[in-house]
C-alpha positions as CSV (number, residue, x, y, z in Angstrom):
1,M,118.8,24.5,94.2
2,T,117.0,26.7,96.7
3,D,113.4,27.9,96.0
4,P,113.9,31.6,94.9
5,Q,110.8,32.6,96.9
6,S,112.5,31.5,100.1
7,A,115.6,33.6,99.6
8,P,115.7,37.2,100.8
9,A,115.2,39.8,98.0
10,T,118.7,41.3,98.7
11,P,121.2,38.8,100.0
12,I,122.7,39.5,103.4
13,W,126.4,38.7,103.0
14,F,128.1,40.1,106.1
15,R,126.5,42.0,108.9
16,T,128.0,42.6,112.3
17,G,126.5,43.8,115.6
18,E,127.3,44.0,119.3
19,A,125.7,45.1,122.4
20,T,126.3,45.4,126.2
21,V,123.7,45.0,128.8
22,L,124.9,45.5,132.4
23,A,124.2,43.2,135.3
24,A,122.1,43.9,138.3
25,E,124.0,45.3,141.3
26,G,126.3,42.7,142.8
27,Q,126.2,40.3,139.9
28,A,128.8,39.5,137.3
29,T,126.2,38.8,134.6
30,D,127.0,41.5,132.1
31,A,126.3,40.3,128.6
32,M,128.3,41.5,125.6
33,P,127.5,39.3,122.5
34,E,129.1,40.0,119.2
35,V,127.1,38.8,116.2
36,L,128.0,37.9,112.7
37,I,125.1,37.4,110.3
38,G,125.3,36.4,106.6
39,S,124.4,34.0,103.8
40,V,125.2,30.3,104.2
41,R,126.8,30.7,100.7
42,G,129.2,33.5,101.6
43,P,132.0,34.2,104.0
44,V,129.8,33.9,107.1
45,G,128.7,30.4,105.9
46,Q,132.3,29.4,105.4
47,A,133.2,30.6,108.9
48,F,130.2,28.9,110.4
49,A,131.1,25.5,108.8
50,S,134.7,25.8,109.9
51,M,133.5,26.1,113.5
52,M,132.1,22.6,113.6
53,G,135.2,21.3,115.4
54,Q,136.0,22.1,119.0
55,A,138.8,24.4,120.2
56,E,140.0,23.6,123.7
57,G,138.6,26.0,126.3
58,H,136.2,27.6,123.8
59,T,133.2,25.3,123.4
60,R,131.2,25.8,120.2
61,M,127.6,24.7,120.0
62,F,124.4,25.3,118.0
63,V,122.0,27.5,119.7
64,V,118.9,25.5,120.8
65,R,116.0,26.8,122.9
66,D,115.6,23.4,124.4
67,L,116.0,19.7,123.4
68,N,115.2,19.3,119.8
69,Q,114.6,23.0,119.3
70,L,117.4,24.2,117.1
71,V,116.9,27.9,116.2
72,R,116.6,29.4,112.7
73,P,118.7,30.8,111.3
74,A,121.2,28.2,112.2
75,T,123.3,29.8,114.9
76,M,126.6,28.8,116.4
77,M,127.7,30.3,119.7
78,T,131.2,30.3,121.2
79,T,132.8,31.9,124.2
80,K,135.1,34.9,124.5
81,A,136.5,33.6,127.8
82,T,138.3,30.2,128.3
83,I,136.1,27.6,129.9
84,R,137.7,26.0,132.9
85,S,134.8,24.2,134.7
86,A,131.8,22.0,134.3
87,E,129.8,24.7,136.1
88,Y,130.7,27.2,133.4
89,V,129.7,24.9,130.7
90,E,126.4,24.2,132.4
91,L,125.6,28.0,132.6
92,L,126.7,28.5,129.0
93,G,124.7,25.6,127.6
94,G,121.7,26.3,129.9
95,V,120.7,29.8,130.9
96,V,122.8,31.6,128.3
97,Q,122.0,29.3,125.4
98,G,118.3,29.5,126.3
99,A,118.3,33.3,126.5
100,T,120.2,33.5,123.2
101,G,117.7,31.1,121.5
102,D,114.7,33.0,122.8
103,A,116.1,36.3,121.7
104,I,116.7,34.9,118.1
105,V,113.1,33.6,117.8
106,D,111.7,36.9,119.2
107,C,113.8,38.7,116.5
108,I,112.0,36.7,113.9
109,I,108.6,37.4,115.5
110,E,109.3,41.1,115.8
111,G,110.6,41.4,112.2
112,I,114.2,42.2,113.1
113,L,115.3,39.1,111.2
114,P,113.6,38.4,107.9
115,R,111.3,35.4,108.0
116,E,111.7,35.0,104.2
117,G,115.0,33.3,103.4
118,L,115.8,32.4,107.0
119,D,117.3,29.1,106.0
120,E,119.7,31.0,103.7
121,L,121.2,32.8,106.7
122,C,123.5,31.7,109.5
123,M,124.8,33.5,112.6
124,I,127.8,33.2,114.8
125,I,127.5,34.7,118.2
126,M,130.5,35.2,120.5
127,I,129.3,35.1,124.1
128,W,130.8,36.9,127.1
129,L,130.1,34.8,130.2
130,D,132.2,36.1,133.2
131,P,134.1,33.2,134.7
132,R,133.0,34.4,138.2
133,C,129.5,33.4,137.4
134,A,130.4,29.7,137.7
135,E,131.9,30.3,141.1
136,D,129.2,32.5,142.6
137,P,126.9,30.7,145.0
138,N,124.5,33.7,144.9
139,L,124.4,33.9,141.1
140,D,121.1,35.4,139.9
141,K,120.2,33.2,136.9
142,R,117.2,35.4,136.1
143,D,119.6,38.3,135.7
144,L,122.0,36.2,133.6
145,Y,119.0,35.3,131.3
146,R,117.9,38.9,131.2
147,T,121.2,40.4,130.2
148,N,121.9,37.8,127.5
149,Y,118.4,38.0,126.1
150,E,118.4,41.8,125.9
151,A,121.9,42.1,124.6
152,T,121.4,39.4,121.9
153,K,118.3,41.0,120.6
154,L,120.0,44.4,120.5
155,A,123.2,43.1,118.8
156,I,121.1,41.3,116.1
157,A,119.0,44.5,115.6
158,R,122.2,46.6,115.3
159,A,123.7,44.2,112.8
160,M,120.5,44.2,110.6
161,R,120.4,48.0,110.7
162,N,124.2,48.4,110.2
163,E,124.5,50.4,113.4
164,P,126.2,52.5,114.5
165,S,126.4,54.4,111.2
166,V,129.6,56.1,110.1
167,D,127.9,59.4,110.6
168,E,127.1,58.5,114.3
169,L,130.6,57.4,114.9
170,I,132.0,60.6,113.6
171,A,129.5,62.7,115.4
172,N,130.3,61.2,118.8
173,R,134.0,60.8,118.3
174,K,134.8,63.3,121.1
175,S,131.9,62.5,123.4
176,V,132.1,58.7,123.6
177,K,135.1,57.0,125.1
178,H,135.9,53.4,126.0
179,Y,135.2,52.9,129.7
180,A,138.6,51.4,130.3
181,L,140.3,54.7,129.0
182,D,138.8,56.8,131.8
183,G,141.7,58.9,133.1
184,V,144.1,57.3,130.6
185,V,143.3,59.5,127.6
186,D,142.1,63.1,127.5
187,Y,139.7,63.8,124.8
């Protein structure tokens, strides 16, 4: 049985968050993580455990900051795009994974994630890594790190604060539109 002092006062069962941080000019390094946070004993824990196998084209891996530095809470990352090259895997398991891990640890340091009961939580992060990154000889890895770091922190913070609120969504219903609908739908 878990030490009750290590568990959060109010269990976190199912929190979601997302964020987009845009790339520097001329780069395809936009980051758009989607985060699921919850108790290892609940639906998020079940989903986390079921991801232990691999799915062709969508590598799943624990988030580590470096060798032998698995982050807490235990976090699994996977891709939104199909992996087609070793270069893509290298970027995902290198720069992107490092940025994601650093963001998670900084969320603990900054109090965004609760330090108490951290081992009772797990996270799943779906990562957008543009396939063009693996083919770009002028890829700016610093920008790839920056966008993934910033977006991961923001997505986790939004999940923990349950943002956007329903009131915010209702208030901006007519003023915010999906970028892909520009010229398609009149508001």
